[in-house]
C-alpha positions in Angstrom: -118.1 -67.9 -60.9 -117.7 -71.0 -62.9 -119.4 -74.2 -61.7 -116.9 -76.8 -60.5 -116.1 -79.6 -62.9 -118.5 -82.5 -62.8 -116.1 -85.0 -61.4 -115.3 -82.7 -58.5 -119.0 -82.2 -57.8 -119.6 -85.9 -57.3 -116.6 -88.1 -56.4 -117.2 -91.8 -56.6 -115.9 -95.3 -55.7 -117.0 -98.6 -57.1 -117.3 -101.9 -55.3 -114.1 -103.8 -55.7 -111.9 -100.7 -55.8 -109.2 -100.4 -53.1 -110.9 -97.4 -51.5 -114.5 -98.6 -51.6 -114.7 -99.9 -48.0 -112.7 -97.0 -46.8 -115.1 -94.5 -48.3 -118.2 -96.3 -46.9 -116.6 -96.3 -43.4 -115.8 -92.6 -43.7 -119.3 -91.8 -44.7 -120.7 -94.1 -41.9 -118.8 -91.9 -39.4 -120.0 -88.6 -40.8 -122.0 -87.9 -37.6 -118.8 -87.5 -35.5 -119.2 -83.8 -35.0 -116.7 -81.3 -33.5 -119.0 -80.0 -30.8 -116.0 -79.8 -28.4 -114.6 -76.8 -30.3 -117.5 -74.6 -29.2 -118.2 -76.3 -25.9 -116.4 -73.9 -23.6 -118.1 -70.9 -25.1 -121.5 -72.6 -24.9 -120.9 -73.6 -21.2 -120.2 -69.9 -20.5 -123.5 -68.9 -22.1 -125.4 -71.6 -20.3 -123.9 -70.6 -16.9 -124.7 -66.9 -17.5 -128.3 -67.5 -18.5 -128.8 -69.9 -15.6 -127.5 -67.4 -13.0 -128.6 -64.0 -14.6 -131.8 -65.0 -16.5 -133.4 -62.5 -18.8 -130.5 -60.0 -18.5 -128.0 -62.6 -19.9 -130.4 -63.6 -22.7 -130.8 -60.0 -23.8 -127.1 -59.4 -23.7 -126.5 -62.4 -25.9 -129.2 -61.4 -28.4 -127.5 -58.1 -28.8 -124.0 -59.7 -29.1 -124.8 -62.6 -31.4 -128.0 -61.5 -33.2 -127.0 -57.8 -33.5 -130.3 -56.4 -32.4 -132.0 -55.0 -29.3 -134.8 -57.3 -28.2 -138.1 -56.0 -27.0 -140.1 -58.5 -24.8 -138.4 -61.8 -24.9 -141.5 -63.9 -24.5 -144.2 -63.0 -27.0 -147.5 -64.5 -25.8 -149.6 -62.3 -28.1 -147.5 -62.8 -31.2 -150.1 -61.9 -33.8 -150.2 -65.3 -35.5 -153.8 -65.1 -36.7 -153.1 -61.7 -38.3 -149.8 -62.9 -39.8 -151.7 -65.8 -41.4 -154.3 -63.6 -42.9 -151.7 -61.3 -44.3 -150.1 -64.0 -46.3 -150.8 -64.3 -50.0 -153.7 -66.7 -50.7 -151.3 -69.2 -52.2 -149.0 -69.3 -49.1 -151.9 -69.2 -46.7 -153.6 -72.2 -48.3 -150.2 -74.0 -48.5 -149.6 -73.5 -44.8 -153.1 -74.5 -43.9 -152.9 -77.7 -46.0 -149.5 -78.6 -44.5 -150.8 -78.1 -41.0 -153.9 -80.2 -41.7 -151.8 -83.1 -43.2 -149.2 -83.0 -40.4 -152.0 -83.0 -37.8 -153.9 -85.9 -39.5 -150.8 -88.1 -39.7 -149.9 -87.5 -36.0 -153.5 -88.1 -34.8 -153.2 -91.6 -36.4 -149.9 -92.0 -34.7 -151.4 -91.0 -31.3 -153.9 -93.8 -31.6 -151.0 -96.2 -31.0 -150.0 -94.5 -27.8 -152.5 -95.6 -25.3 -152.5 -96.5 -21.6 -153.1 -100.2 -20.9 -153.6 -102.6 -18.0 -154.1 -106.3 -17.3 -154.3 -108.6 -14.3 -152.8 -112.0 -13.8 -153.0 -114.1 -10.6 -153.6 -111.2 -8.3 -151.1 -108.8 -9.9 -152.4 -105.8 -11.8 -149.9 -104.4 -14.3 -150.1 -101.6 -16.8 -148.6 -98.6 -18.5 -149.9 -95.0 -18.3 -149.2 -92.5 -21.1 -149.3 -88.9 -20.1 -148.4 -85.8 -22.2 -145.5 -83.6 -21.1 -146.6 -80.3 -19.5 -144.3 -77.8 -21.2 -142.1 -78.2 -24.4 -139.7 -75.9 -26.2 -139.4 -76.1 -30.0 -136.3 -74.6 -31.5 -136.8 -73.2 -35.1 -133.7 -72.0 -36.9 -133.7 -68.5 -38.1 -130.2 -67.9 -39.6 -129.7 -68.8 -43.2 -133.3 -69.3 -44.1 -136.8 -69.0 -42.6 -138.4 -72.3 -41.6 -142.2 -72.1 -40.9 -142.3 -75.7 -41.9 -140.0 -76.7 -39.0 -142.6 -75.1 -36.6 -145.4 -77.1 -38.1 -143.4 -80.4 -38.1 -142.3 -80.0 -34.4 -145.1 -78.2 -32.7 -148.1 -80.0 -34.2 -147.0 -83.4 -32.9 -146.6 -81.9 -29.4 -150.1 -80.4 -29.6 -151.6 -83.7 -30.8 -149.9 -85.4 -27.9 -151.7 -83.0 -25.5 -148.8 -80.9 -24.3 -150.3 -78.1 -22.4 -147.8 -75.3 -23.3 -145.6 -75.2 -26.4 -143.0 -72.4 -26.8 -141.2 -71.8 -30.0 -137.7 -70.3 -29.7 -136.6 -68.5 -32.9 -134.7 -65.2 -33.5 -136.7 -62.2 -34.8 -139.7 -64.3 -35.9 -141.1 -63.1 -39.3 -144.8 -63.2 -40.3 -144.5 -66.7 -41.9 -143.1 -68.2 -38.7 -145.8 -66.4 -36.6 -148.5 -67.7 -38.9 -147.1 -71.3 -38.6 -147.1 -70.9 -34.8 -150.8 -69.9 -34.9 -151.7 -73.0 -37.0 -149.7 -75.3 -34.8 -151.3 -74.0 -31.6 -148.1 -72.5 -30.1 -148.7 -70.7 -26.9 -145.8 -68.2 -27.0 -142.6 -67.3 -28.9 -139.2 -66.8 -27.3 -137.7 -64.1 -29.5 -134.1 -65.4 -29.3 -131.9 -68.0 -31.0 -128.7 -69.9 -30.4 -127.3 -71.4 -27.2 -128.8 -68.6 -25.1 -132.3 -69.6 -26.2 -131.7 -73.2 -25.3 -130.4 -72.1 -21.9 -133.5 -70.0 -21.3 -135.8 -73.0 -22.2 -133.8 -75.4 -20.1 -133.3 -73.4 -16.9 -136.0 -70.8 -17.1 -135.6 -67.0 -16.6 -137.6 -64.2 -15.0 -140.0 -64.2 -18.0 -139.6 -67.7 -19.3 -140.7 -70.8 -17.5 -138.4 -73.9 -17.8 -139.6 -76.7 -20.1 -139.6 -80.4 -19.8 -138.1 -81.1 -23.3 -136.4 -79.2 -26.1 -136.8 -80.4 -29.7 -135.8 -79.1 -33.1 -132.6 -78.7 -35.2 -130.1 -75.9 -35.0 -126.5 -74.9 -35.7 -123.4 -76.3 -33.9 -123.9 -73.9 -30.9 -127.5 -75.1 -30.5 -126.5 -78.7 -30.8 -123.7 -78.3 -28.2 -126.2 -76.5 -25.9 -128.8 -79.2 -26.2 -126.2 -81.9 -25.4 -125.0 -80.0 -22.3 -128.5 -79.3 -20.9 -129.6 -82.9 -21.4 -130.4 -84.3 -17.9 -131.8 -81.0 -16.8 -134.3 -81.4 -19.5 -135.0 -84.0 -22.2 -134.0 -83.5 -25.8 -135.0 -85.2 -29.0 -131.5 -85.6 -30.6 -128.3 -83.8 -31.6 -129.0 -82.8 -35.2 -126.3 -82.6 -37.7 -126.2 -81.4 -41.3 -129.0 -82.4 -43.6 -128.4 -85.4 -45.8 -129.9 -87.6 -48.6 -129.0 -90.9 -50.1 -130.5 -91.5 -53.5 -130.7 -95.3 -54.2 -130.8 -95.9 -58.0 -130.7 -98.7 -60.5 -130.1 -98.4 -64.3 -133.7 -97.3 -64.9 -133.4 -94.1 -62.9 -133.6 -90.6 -64.5 -130.2 -88.9 -63.9 -131.8 -85.4 -64.1 -134.2 -86.3 -61.2 -131.4 -87.8 -59.2 -129.4 -84.6 -59.6 -132.5 -82.6 -58.6 -132.8 -84.6 -55.4 -129.2 -84.3 -54.5 -129.4 -80.5 -55.0 -132.5 -80.3 -52.8 -130.3 -81.3 -49.8 -127.1 -79.7 -51.0 -128.8 -76.2 -51.0 -129.6 -76.5 -47.2 -126.0 -76.1 -46.0 -122.4 -76.2 -47.2 -122.0 -79.1 -44.8 -124.9 -81.2 -46.1 -124.4 -84.7 -47.5 -125.8 -85.4 -51.0 -125.1 -89.1 -51.5 -125.8 -91.6 -54.3 -125.6 -95.4 -54.4 -126.3 -97.0 -57.7 -125.7 -100.1 -59.8 -123.9 -98.6 -62.8 -121.0 -96.3 -63.5 -123.0 -94.8 -66.3 -125.6 -93.5 -63.8 -122.9 -91.6 -62.0 -121.6 -90.1 -65.3 -125.1 -89.1 -66.3 -125.7 -87.4 -62.9 -122.4 -85.6 -63.2 -123.5 -84.2 -66.6 -126.9 -83.1 -65.2 -125.6 -81.3 -62.1 -123.9 -78.2 -63.7 -126.9 -77.2 -65.7 -129.2 -77.4 -62.7 -126.7 -75.5 -60.6 -126.3 -72.7 -63.1 -129.4 -70.8 -62.2 -129.9 -72.1 -58.6 -130.4 -69.1 -56.2 -128.3 -70.9 -53.5 -125.8 -72.2 -56.0 -122.8 -71.3 -53.9 -124.1 -73.3 -50.9 -125.1 -76.3 -53.0 -121.9 -76.4 -54.9 -119.9 -76.2 -51.7 -121.9 -79.1 -50.3 -121.3 -81.2 -53.4 -117.6 -80.4 -53.5 -117.1 -81.2 -49.8 -119.5 -84.1 -49.3 -121.0 -85.2 -52.6 -120.2 -88.9 -53.2 -121.4 -91.8 -55.3 -121.0 -95.5 -54.5 -121.3 -98.0 -57.3 -122.4 -101.6 -56.4 -123.3 -104.7 -58.2 -127.0 -105.5 -57.4 -130.1 -104.6 -55.4 -129.0 -106.5 -52.3 -125.9 -104.3 -52.2 -128.1 -101.2 -52.6 -130.0 -102.1 -49.5 -126.9 -103.1 -47.6 -125.2 -99.7 -48.3 -128.3 -97.9 -47.3 -128.5 -99.7 -43.9 -124.8 -99.2 -43.2 -125.1 -95.4 -43.8 -128.4 -95.0 -42.0 -129.2 -91.8 -43.7 -131.8 -89.1 -42.8 -133.6 -89.1 -46.2 -133.4 -92.2 -48.5 -134.9 -91.8 -51.9 -135.5 -94.9 -54.0 -135.3 -94.5 -57.7 -135.5 -98.1 -58.8 -137.8 -100.7 -60.3 -140.0 -102.3 -57.6 -139.1 -99.6 -55.2 -141.6 -100.7 -52.6 -140.0 -104.2 -52.4 -136.6 -102.6 -52.0 -137.9 -100.4 -49.3 -138.9 -103.5 -47.3 -135.2 -104.5 -47.3 -133.9 -101.2 -45.9 -134.3 -101.1 -42.1 -132.2 -98.1 -41.1 -133.4 -94.7 -42.5 -135.0 -91.6 -41.1 -137.6 -91.5 -43.9 -137.9 -93.6 -47.1 -139.2 -91.8 -50.3 -140.5 -94.7 -52.4 -140.4 -94.3 -56.1 -139.2 -91.6 -58.5 -142.5 -89.7 -58.2 -141.9 -89.1 -54.5 -139.5 -86.1 -54.0 -137.9 -85.5 -50.6 -139.4 -82.0 -50.7 -142.9 -83.6 -50.3 -141.7 -84.9 -46.9 -140.2 -81.6 -46.0 -143.5 -79.7 -46.4 -146.7 -81.5 -47.0 -146.8 -85.3 -46.8 -147.6 -85.5 -43.1 -144.8 -87.2 -41.1 -142.5 -84.8 -39.3 -139.4 -83.8 -41.2 -137.3 -83.7 -38.0 -135.3 -86.8 -38.6 -132.1 -88.5 -37.3 -128.9 -87.4 -39.0 -125.3 -88.5 -39.1 -126.1 -92.2 -39.0 -128.4 -91.9 -35.9 -131.1 -93.7 -37.9 -129.3 -96.8 -36.7 -131.0 -96.3 -33.3 -133.2 -93.2 -33.5 -136.5 -92.3 -35.1 -138.4 -89.4 -36.7 -139.9 -86.8 -34.3 -143.4 -87.9 -33.4 -146.2 -87.8 -30.8 -144.3 -90.4 -28.8 -141.6 -87.8 -28.1 -144.0 -85.6 -26.2 -145.3 -88.1 -23.6 -144.0 -89.7 -20.5 -144.7 -93.3 -19.6 -145.4 -94.7 -16.1 -145.4 -98.3 -15.2 -148.3 -99.3 -12.9 -147.9 -102.3 -10.5 -150.4 -103.4 -7.9 -150.1 -106.7 -5.9 -152.8 -108.4 -3.8 -151.4 -109.9 -0.6 -151.9 -113.5 -1.9 -150.0 -112.7 -5.1 -147.0 -111.3 -3.1 -147.0 -114.3 -0.9 -146.8 -116.5 -4.0 -143.9 -114.7 -5.4 -142.1 -113.9 -2.2 -139.5 -116.7 -2.4 -138.1 -115.9 -5.9 -138.2 -112.1 -5.1 -136.2 -112.5 -1.9 -133.8 -115.0 -3.6 -132.9 -112.6 -6.3 -132.5 -109.7 -3.8 -130.1 -111.7 -1.7 -128.3 -112.9 -4.8 -127.5 -109.2 -5.5 -126.6 -108.6 -1.8 -129.6 -106.3 -1.1 -130.9 -107.7 2.2 -133.2 -104.7 2.8 -135.0 -105.5 -0.4 -135.7 -109.1 0.8 -136.8 -108.0 4.2 -139.2 -105.4 2.7 -141.0 -108.4 1.1 -140.8 -110.6 4.2 -142.1 -107.9 6.5 -145.3 -108.0 4.4 -145.6 -111.7 3.9 -144.2 -113.0 7.3 -145.7 -110.1 9.3 -142.4 -109.4 11.0 -142.4 -106.7 13.7 
């Protein structure tokens, strides 16, 4: 198959062109997913698992995963043996990745502490407590993702979660090894919406969890949205995405490599570029076909580029940062002079990869921060997965009698302003000693 022509691989619009603002607005709305088209099917699955438990999960594993499951919940999943069976190179890489992810999140945990203080007879505080039981979804369709296990389960373990369950279909030795390194207690041998339902509602063999995290396909995303409220979730993950931010000093071949590193994830991925020169776009277009030619997942990467690859050309560094903030992309790679200074101007990104020597792949595997990041523009209001996703917070309030008496008038005034007389009387019964 011939590689698509360069212009088709990376369409573009320049500032000042009639379609520039239209294209930015279209890209800014890329997170508007079509979950509704699968919602009725997912509701049926959720309902069946909720009422029929293990039997329904087994039925859906056979129907959708085309295999007969053994035990659904694998508590003795052979993780240590799976790790030892890996080649030395892979074993050492997994161990190093686990150590770095754990080290980063241990530092993050230091910022999550309970606190208390007193003022004029009122003791106030906040208590931070780990969740009891968490489900981690690890995709198992188009590729194997032991890295997703490390990036999701280790922050939960560092937070102090007592029981971490990984849901993944037909877990291979790499995933089992990663589960062992992450301290996972058990594996749910199922994927898709039926796995989400089992985690959310519980079955005969699977206890319900407090929160479900991790990315998945459209059925997983729809299921997570529908079970939210019965359990907590991290986010609704969409296709992977990268925005390369480049000036005239950037290396076009490296830009092309970074775009392809996301394009090969999924045909629906978004490989995006914003730069300060049309010549950069042309150079990247020339570099892409050669790099695609021998890429094992060429068909996937090419489809992604053809559907969603786009370059925006702006006038200056200020506009580079402005576009990055408007798009609020999952991965933002800075290929510019003074990249660290530019990073300080960008406030809406899942993760910033600062400087041309920092590939997005480092963040996916080894750097330390979780690679579970907000997609589809959700970086406007959301954050990377972290230790803070696996704790609950409780406010602590304790009044001495004198302190309540001092504040009684404003409390009762506000209660009566809102028409809540019983609130006011609950204060007065304490302060006025009413019978």
